[in-house]
TIBA-352347 format. One record per atom (N, C-alpha, C): residue in one letter; chain; atom name; y, z, x. Coordinates in nm, 3 decimals. Atoms other than C-alpha are relative to their C-alpha. Example, Ala and Ser with C-alpha at 12.3 -4.5 7.8 and 13.67 -1.06 7.14 Angstrom:
residues 2
TORSE code unit site   north      up    east
TORSE    A    A    N  -0.119   0.000   0.089
TORSE    A    A   CA  -0.450   0.780   1.230
TORSE    A    A    C   0.120   0.000   0.090
TORSE    S    A    N  -0.119  -0.006  -0.082
TORSE    S    A   CA  -0.106   0.714   1.367
TORSE    S    A    C   0.109   0.073  -0.077
This chain:
residues 113
TORSE code unit site   north      up    east
TORSE    X    A    N  -0.118   0.000   0.083
TORSE    X    A   CA   0.000   0.000   0.000
TORSE    X    A    C   0.125   0.000   0.088
TORSE    X    A    N  -0.123   0.013  -0.076
TORSE    X    A   CA   0.335  -0.106   0.136
TORSE    X    A    C   0.102   0.103  -0.048
TORSE    X    A    N  -0.101  -0.100   0.033
TORSE    X    A   CA   0.598   0.169   0.148
TORSE    X    A    C   0.137  -0.068   0.006
TORSE    X    A    N  -0.132   0.062   0.008
TORSE    X    A   CA   0.942   0.053   0.039
TORSE    X    A    C   0.099   0.073   0.091
TORSE    X    A    N  -0.101  -0.057  -0.090
TORSE    X    A   CA   1.223   0.107   0.290
TORSE    X    A    C   0.108   0.071  -0.082
TORSE    X    A    N  -0.114  -0.063   0.067
TORSE    X    A   CA   1.496   0.353   0.193
TORSE    X    A    C   0.123  -0.089   0.019
TORSE    X    A    N  -0.126   0.072  -0.023
TORSE    X    A   CA   1.848   0.217   0.156
TORSE    X    A    C   0.050   0.037   0.139
TORSE    X    A    N  -0.046  -0.026  -0.136
TORSE    X    A   CA   1.998   0.182   0.502
TORSE    X    A    C   0.114  -0.094   0.036
TORSE    X    A    N  -0.106   0.082  -0.057
TORSE    X    A   CA   2.295   0.049   0.693
TORSE    X    A    C  -0.040  -0.029   0.144
TORSE    X    A    N   0.034   0.029  -0.138
TORSE    X    A   CA   2.265  -0.122   1.027
TORSE    X    A    C   0.118  -0.055   0.076
TORSE    X    A    N  -0.100   0.051  -0.093
TORSE    X    A   CA   2.474  -0.211   1.327
TORSE    X    A    C  -0.073  -0.034   0.129
TORSE    X    A    N   0.055   0.031  -0.130
TORSE    X    A   CA   2.416  -0.337   1.678
TORSE    X    A    C   0.091   0.064   0.104
TORSE    X    A    N  -0.082  -0.066  -0.102
TORSE    X    A   CA   2.529  -0.137   1.981
TORSE    X    A    C   0.029  -0.097   0.115
TORSE    X    A    N  -0.041   0.083  -0.114
TORSE    X    A   CA   2.668  -0.268   2.314
TORSE    X    A    C  -0.119  -0.058   0.076
TORSE    X    A    N   0.121   0.049  -0.068
TORSE    X    A   CA   2.311  -0.311   2.448
TORSE    X    A    C  -0.085  -0.087  -0.093
TORSE    X    A    N   0.070   0.083   0.100
TORSE    X    A   CA   2.213  -0.523   2.142
TORSE    X    A    C  -0.120   0.069  -0.061
TORSE    X    A    N   0.105  -0.076   0.068
TORSE    X    A   CA   1.993  -0.247   2.002
TORSE    X    A    C   0.042   0.021  -0.144
TORSE    X    A    N  -0.027  -0.016   0.142
TORSE    X    A   CA   1.963  -0.207   1.627
TORSE    X    A    C   0.016   0.148  -0.033
TORSE    X    A    N  -0.028  -0.137   0.041
TORSE    X    A   CA   2.122   0.115   1.499
TORSE    X    A    C  -0.014   0.007  -0.151
TORSE    X    A    N   0.025  -0.016   0.143
TORSE    X    A   CA   2.010   0.238   1.157
TORSE    X    A    C   0.055   0.134  -0.047
TORSE    X    A    N  -0.039  -0.123   0.069
TORSE    X    A   CA   2.167   0.495   0.925
TORSE    X    A    C  -0.067  -0.002  -0.136
TORSE    X    A    N   0.072  -0.010   0.127
TORSE    X    A   CA   1.954   0.608   0.631
TORSE    X    A    C   0.101   0.040  -0.107
TORSE    X    A    N  -0.101  -0.020   0.104
TORSE    X    A   CA   2.157   0.592   0.310
TORSE    X    A    C  -0.050   0.071  -0.125
TORSE    X    A    N   0.048  -0.077   0.114
TORSE    X    A   CA   1.928   0.770   0.064
TORSE    X    A    C  -0.131   0.069   0.034
TORSE    X    A    N   0.128  -0.068  -0.016
TORSE    X    A   CA   1.627   0.995   0.025
TORSE    X    A    C   0.006   0.127   0.083
TORSE    X    A    N   0.016  -0.127  -0.072
TORSE    X    A   CA   1.501   1.298   0.211
TORSE    X    A    C   0.071  -0.001   0.135
TORSE    X    A    N  -0.058   0.010  -0.133
TORSE    X    A   CA   1.636   1.172   0.545
TORSE    X    A    C   0.140  -0.063   0.000
TORSE    X    A    N  -0.133   0.059   0.012
TORSE    X    A   CA   1.977   1.055   0.417
TORSE    X    A    C   0.094   0.054   0.107
TORSE    X    A    N  -0.098  -0.025  -0.106
TORSE    X    A   CA   2.247   1.043   0.688
TORSE    X    A    C  -0.062   0.012   0.139
TORSE    X    A    N   0.063   0.005  -0.132
TORSE    X    A   CA   1.989   1.039   0.970
TORSE    X    A    C   0.037  -0.132   0.065
TORSE    X    A    N  -0.029   0.121  -0.075
TORSE    X    A   CA   2.066   0.788   1.244
TORSE    X    A    C  -0.095  -0.012   0.116
TORSE    X    A    N   0.088   0.025  -0.113
TORSE    X    A   CA   1.839   0.628   1.497
TORSE    X    A    C   0.020  -0.143   0.049
TORSE    X    A    N  -0.012   0.132  -0.059
TORSE    X    A   CA   1.816   0.325   1.721
TORSE    X    A    C  -0.139  -0.049   0.039
TORSE    X    A    N   0.123   0.061  -0.050
TORSE    X    A   CA   1.528   0.087   1.788
TORSE    X    A    C   0.025  -0.036   0.146
TORSE    X    A    N  -0.016   0.028  -0.142
TORSE    X    A   CA   1.500   0.089   2.167
TORSE    X    A    C  -0.074  -0.127   0.040
TORSE    X    A    N   0.078   0.121  -0.027
TORSE    X    A   CA   1.225  -0.172   2.187
TORSE    X    A    C  -0.072  -0.042  -0.127
TORSE    X    A    N   0.080   0.058   0.109
TORSE    X    A   CA   1.058  -0.400   1.936
TORSE    X    A    C  -0.076  -0.115   0.063
TORSE    X    A    N   0.081   0.098  -0.070
TORSE    X    A   CA   0.769  -0.599   2.077
TORSE    X    A    C  -0.114  -0.051  -0.088
TORSE    X    A    N   0.111   0.060   0.076
TORSE    X    A   CA   0.558  -0.831   1.858
TORSE    X    A    C  -0.112  -0.037   0.097
TORSE    X    A    N   0.117   0.033  -0.081
TORSE    X    A   CA   0.208  -0.874   1.998
TORSE    X    A    C  -0.069  -0.124  -0.059
TORSE    X    A    N   0.072   0.117   0.051
TORSE    X    A   CA  -0.008  -1.189   1.970
TORSE    X    A    C  -0.094   0.034  -0.116
TORSE    X    A    N   0.090  -0.043   0.108
TORSE    X    A   CA  -0.239  -0.989   1.741
TORSE    X    A    C   0.073   0.012  -0.134
TORSE    X    A    N  -0.077  -0.016   0.123
TORSE    X    A   CA   0.044  -0.965   1.487
TORSE    X    A    C   0.052   0.141  -0.020
TORSE    X    A    N  -0.047  -0.138   0.009
TORSE    X    A   CA   0.105  -0.594   1.545
TORSE    X    A    C   0.133   0.011   0.074
TORSE    X    A    N  -0.130  -0.022  -0.064
TORSE    X    A   CA   0.461  -0.489   1.626
TORSE    X    A    C   0.002   0.142   0.055
TORSE    X    A    N  -0.016  -0.131  -0.063
TORSE    X    A   CA   0.502  -0.206   1.874
TORSE    X    A    C   0.149   0.024   0.019
TORSE    X    A    N  -0.142  -0.030  -0.015
TORSE    X    A   CA   0.834  -0.029   1.884
TORSE    X    A    C   0.020   0.145   0.043
TORSE    X    A    N  -0.039  -0.136  -0.031
TORSE    X    A   CA   1.010   0.278   2.014
TORSE    X    A    C   0.138   0.023  -0.061
TORSE    X    A    N  -0.129  -0.036   0.057
TORSE    X    A   CA   1.302   0.462   1.861
TORSE    X    A    C   0.055   0.122   0.073
TORSE    X    A    N  -0.066  -0.122  -0.046
TORSE    X    A   CA   1.552   0.725   1.964
TORSE    X    A    C   0.084   0.049  -0.116
TORSE    X    A    N  -0.075  -0.058   0.111
TORSE    X    A   CA   1.687   0.956   1.697
TORSE    X    A    C   0.132   0.055   0.052
TORSE    X    A    N  -0.133  -0.051  -0.036
TORSE    X    A   CA   2.060   1.015   1.727
TORSE    X    A    C   0.029   0.129  -0.075
TORSE    X    A    N  -0.013  -0.120   0.081
TORSE    X    A   CA   2.070   1.264   1.442
TORSE    X    A    C  -0.101  -0.007  -0.112
TORSE    X    A    N   0.097  -0.003   0.109
TORSE    X    A   CA   1.809   1.372   1.193
TORSE    X    A    C   0.044   0.105  -0.101
TORSE    X    A    N  -0.039  -0.086   0.111
TORSE    X    A   CA   1.896   1.521   0.857
TORSE    X    A    C  -0.120   0.005  -0.094
TORSE    X    A    N   0.115  -0.018   0.088
TORSE    X    A   CA   1.616   1.664   0.645
TORSE    X    A    C   0.047   0.079  -0.123
TORSE    X    A    N  -0.046  -0.062   0.125
TORSE    X    A   CA   1.703   1.741   0.282
TORSE    X    A    C   0.140   0.058   0.012
TORSE    X    A    N  -0.139  -0.042  -0.011
TORSE    X    A   CA   2.072   1.767   0.370
TORSE    X    A    C   0.030   0.094   0.115
TORSE    X    A    N  -0.022  -0.091  -0.112
TORSE    X    A   CA   2.023   1.995   0.673
TORSE    X    A    C  -0.016  -0.074   0.132
TORSE    X    A    N   0.006   0.064  -0.132
TORSE    X    A   CA   2.100   1.870   1.023
TORSE    X    A    C  -0.102   0.075   0.084
TORSE    X    A    N   0.106  -0.058  -0.084
TORSE    X    A   CA   1.801   1.929   1.251
TORSE    X    A    C   0.010  -0.057   0.141
TORSE    X    A    N   0.009   0.047  -0.138
TORSE    X    A   CA   1.751   1.900   1.625
TORSE    X    A    C  -0.122  -0.092   0.010
TORSE    X    A    N   0.109   0.098  -0.005
TORSE    X    A   CA   1.538   1.589   1.691
TORSE    X    A    C  -0.118   0.051   0.082
TORSE    X    A    N   0.109  -0.052  -0.083
TORSE    X    A   CA   1.337   1.756   1.968
TORSE    X    A    C  -0.074   0.112  -0.071
TORSE    X    A    N   0.064  -0.108   0.075
TORSE    X    A   CA   1.272   2.061   1.752
TORSE    X    A    C  -0.092  -0.057  -0.108
TORSE    X    A    N   0.082   0.062   0.104
TORSE    X    A   CA   1.147   1.840   1.470
TORSE    X    A    C  -0.126  -0.060   0.062
TORSE    X    A    N   0.114   0.066  -0.064
TORSE    X    A   CA   0.924   1.644   1.707
TORSE    X    A    C  -0.104   0.101   0.048
TORSE    X    A    N   0.093  -0.096  -0.060
TORSE    X    A   CA   0.771   1.954   1.872
TORSE    X    A    C  -0.046   0.111  -0.095
TORSE    X    A    N   0.038  -0.110   0.089
TORSE    X    A   CA   0.774   2.220   1.598
TORSE    X    A    C  -0.047  -0.047  -0.137
TORSE    X    A    N   0.034   0.051   0.133
TORSE    X    A   CA   0.739   2.004   1.288
TORSE    X    A    C  -0.050  -0.144   0.011
TORSE    X    A    N   0.049   0.138  -0.020
TORSE    X    A   CA   0.525   1.702   1.386
TORSE    X    A    C  -0.027  -0.072  -0.132
TORSE    X    A    N   0.024   0.065   0.129
TORSE    X    A   CA   0.443   1.640   1.019
TORSE    X    A    C   0.129  -0.063  -0.054
TORSE    X    A    N  -0.128   0.057   0.042
TORSE    X    A   CA   0.816   1.582   0.952
TORSE    X    A    C   0.031  -0.123   0.083
TORSE    X    A    N  -0.021   0.116  -0.087
TORSE    X    A   CA   0.840   1.349   1.252
TORSE    X    A    C  -0.088  -0.116  -0.044
TORSE    X    A    N   0.092   0.105   0.047
TORSE    X    A   CA   0.536   1.157   1.125
TORSE    X    A    C   0.047  -0.056  -0.135
TORSE    X    A    N  -0.053   0.044   0.129
TORSE    X    A   CA   0.687   1.143   0.775
TORSE    X    A    C   0.121  -0.091   0.020
TORSE    X    A    N  -0.117   0.084  -0.032
TORSE    X    A   CA   1.011   1.003   0.923
TORSE    X    A    C  -0.046  -0.138   0.044
TORSE    X    A    N   0.054   0.128  -0.047
TORSE    X    A   CA   0.809   0.734   1.099
TORSE    X    A    C  -0.061  -0.079  -0.116
TORSE    X    A    N   0.071   0.067   0.109
TORSE    X    A   CA   0.596   0.655   0.793
TORSE    X    A    C   0.093  -0.050  -0.110
TORSE    X    A    N  -0.085   0.034   0.113
TORSE    X    A   CA   0.874   0.652   0.534
TORSE    X    A    C   0.136  -0.058   0.037
TORSE    X    A    N  -0.130   0.054  -0.040
TORSE    X    A   CA   1.174   0.541   0.739
TORSE    X    A    C  -0.015  -0.109   0.105
TORSE    X    A    N  -0.005   0.099  -0.108
TORSE    X    A   CA   1.125   0.368   1.075
TORSE    X    A    C  -0.096  -0.117  -0.021
TORSE    X    A    N   0.094   0.111   0.027
TORSE    X    A   CA   0.812   0.166   0.982
TORSE    X    A    C   0.051  -0.090  -0.112
TORSE    X    A    N  -0.044   0.089   0.109
TORSE    X    A   CA   0.938   0.042   0.642
TORSE    X    A    C   0.131  -0.072   0.028
TORSE    X    A    N  -0.127   0.066  -0.031
TORSE    X    A   CA   1.289  -0.031   0.770
TORSE    X    A    C  -0.024  -0.117   0.094
TORSE    X    A    N   0.029   0.109  -0.092
TORSE    X    A   CA   1.156  -0.236   1.060
TORSE    X    A    C  -0.073  -0.113  -0.073
TORSE    X    A    N   0.070   0.100   0.079
TORSE    X    A   CA   0.918  -0.414   0.823
TORSE    X    A    C   0.098  -0.080  -0.085
TORSE    X    A    N  -0.102   0.066   0.082
TORSE    X    A   CA   1.214  -0.491   0.595
TORSE    X    A    C   0.087  -0.093   0.084
TORSE    X    A    N  -0.081   0.084  -0.090
TORSE    X    A   CA   1.421  -0.623   0.887
TORSE    X    A    C  -0.076  -0.126   0.041
TORSE    X    A    N   0.082   0.115  -0.040
TORSE    X    A   CA   1.136  -0.847   1.002
TORSE    X    A    C  -0.015  -0.097  -0.116
TORSE    X    A    N   0.014   0.086   0.118
TORSE    X    A   CA   1.082  -0.977   0.649
TORSE    X    A    C   0.128  -0.075  -0.027
TORSE    X    A    N  -0.129   0.065   0.020
TORSE    X    A   CA   1.452  -1.050   0.616
TORSE    X    A    C   0.019  -0.114   0.099
TORSE    X    A    N  -0.012   0.105  -0.102
TORSE    X    A   CA   1.445  -1.246   0.943
TORSE    X    A    C  -0.095  -0.115  -0.031
TORSE    X    A    N   0.094   0.106   0.034
TORSE    X    A   CA   1.135  -1.437   0.833
TORSE    X    A    C   0.050  -0.081  -0.118
TORSE    X    A    N  -0.056   0.070   0.116
TORSE    X    A   CA   1.298  -1.520   0.498
TORSE    X    A    C   0.115  -0.090   0.043
TORSE    X    A    N  -0.112   0.079  -0.051
TORSE    X    A   CA   1.608  -1.639   0.684
TORSE    X    A    C  -0.047  -0.121   0.079
TORSE    X    A    N   0.050   0.112  -0.079
TORSE    X    A   CA   1.400  -1.859   0.913
TORSE    X    A    C  -0.048  -0.113  -0.091
TORSE    X    A    N   0.043   0.103   0.095
TORSE    X    A   CA   1.261  -2.041   0.606
TORSE    X    A    C   0.118  -0.089  -0.040
TORSE    X    A    N  -0.117   0.080   0.036
TORSE    X    A   CA   1.614  -2.149   0.519
TORSE    X    A    C   0.041  -0.093   0.115
TORSE    X    A    N  -0.027   0.086  -0.115
TORSE    X    A   CA   1.631  -2.301   0.869
TORSE    X    A    C  -0.108  -0.107   0.018
TORSE    X    A    N   0.106   0.100  -0.008
TORSE    X    A   CA   1.321  -2.510   0.804
TORSE    X    A    C  -0.124   0.045   0.074
TORSE    X    A    N   0.119  -0.054  -0.064
TORSE    X    A   CA   1.072  -2.285   0.980
TORSE    X    A    C  -0.092   0.044  -0.112
TORSE    X    A    N   0.092  -0.029   0.109
TORSE    X    A   CA   0.769  -2.269   0.754
TORSE    X    A    C  -0.098   0.109   0.039
TORSE    X    A    N   0.102  -0.102  -0.024
TORSE    X    A   CA   0.495  -2.012   0.719
TORSE    X    A    C  -0.105  -0.051   0.098
TORSE    X    A    N   0.099   0.059  -0.091
TORSE    X    A   CA   0.267  -2.252   0.907
TORSE    X    A    C   0.048   0.003   0.145
TORSE    X    A    N  -0.050   0.006  -0.136
TORSE    X    A   CA   0.495  -2.266   1.211
TORSE    X    A    C   0.051   0.134   0.052
TORSE    X    A    N  -0.054  -0.130  -0.042
TORSE    X    A   CA   0.634  -1.910   1.216
TORSE    X    A    C  -0.114   0.097   0.027
TORSE    X    A    N   0.104  -0.102  -0.024
TORSE    X    A   CA   0.432  -1.626   1.371
TORSE    X    A    C   0.000   0.102  -0.112
TORSE    X    A    N   0.013  -0.103   0.103
TORSE    X    A   CA   0.302  -1.375   1.119
TORSE    X    A    C   0.003   0.136   0.069
TORSE    X    A    N  -0.013  -0.131  -0.062
TORSE    X    A   CA   0.407  -1.022   1.211
TORSE    X    A    C  -0.046   0.104  -0.099
TORSE    X    A    N   0.052  -0.108   0.083
TORSE    X    A   CA   0.216  -0.728   1.073
TORSE    X    A    C   0.043   0.131   0.063
TORSE    X    A    N  -0.046  -0.127  -0.051
TORSE    X    A   CA   0.375  -0.388   1.113
TORSE    X    A    C  -0.110   0.102  -0.012
TORSE    X    A    N   0.106  -0.099   0.001
TORSE    X    A   CA   0.129  -0.120   1.208
TORSE    X    A    C   0.058   0.138   0.018
């Protein structure tokens, strides 16, 4: 079952990294950046992120504290925010490529894992 991405805003920093701000849900106002996004020939996309600020149910949390003391929250952030948002971004790019004449037959299929 595909998890729908929360509403989000995006920008690009000086190093051309994608910055995301979550605009709704449990993690609203959290901000993070995709440091790397690497599609593999198998169709799996590997990526790394860096959390700039994490807000859980309206409370600002320390990202390292969440990662080390509350791994279930960190996993939930990945499952319900970073994975679906990246999947949405990739889908948007694939949809845009169709308007440029790149078809499903010629475009690589990317599966987010």
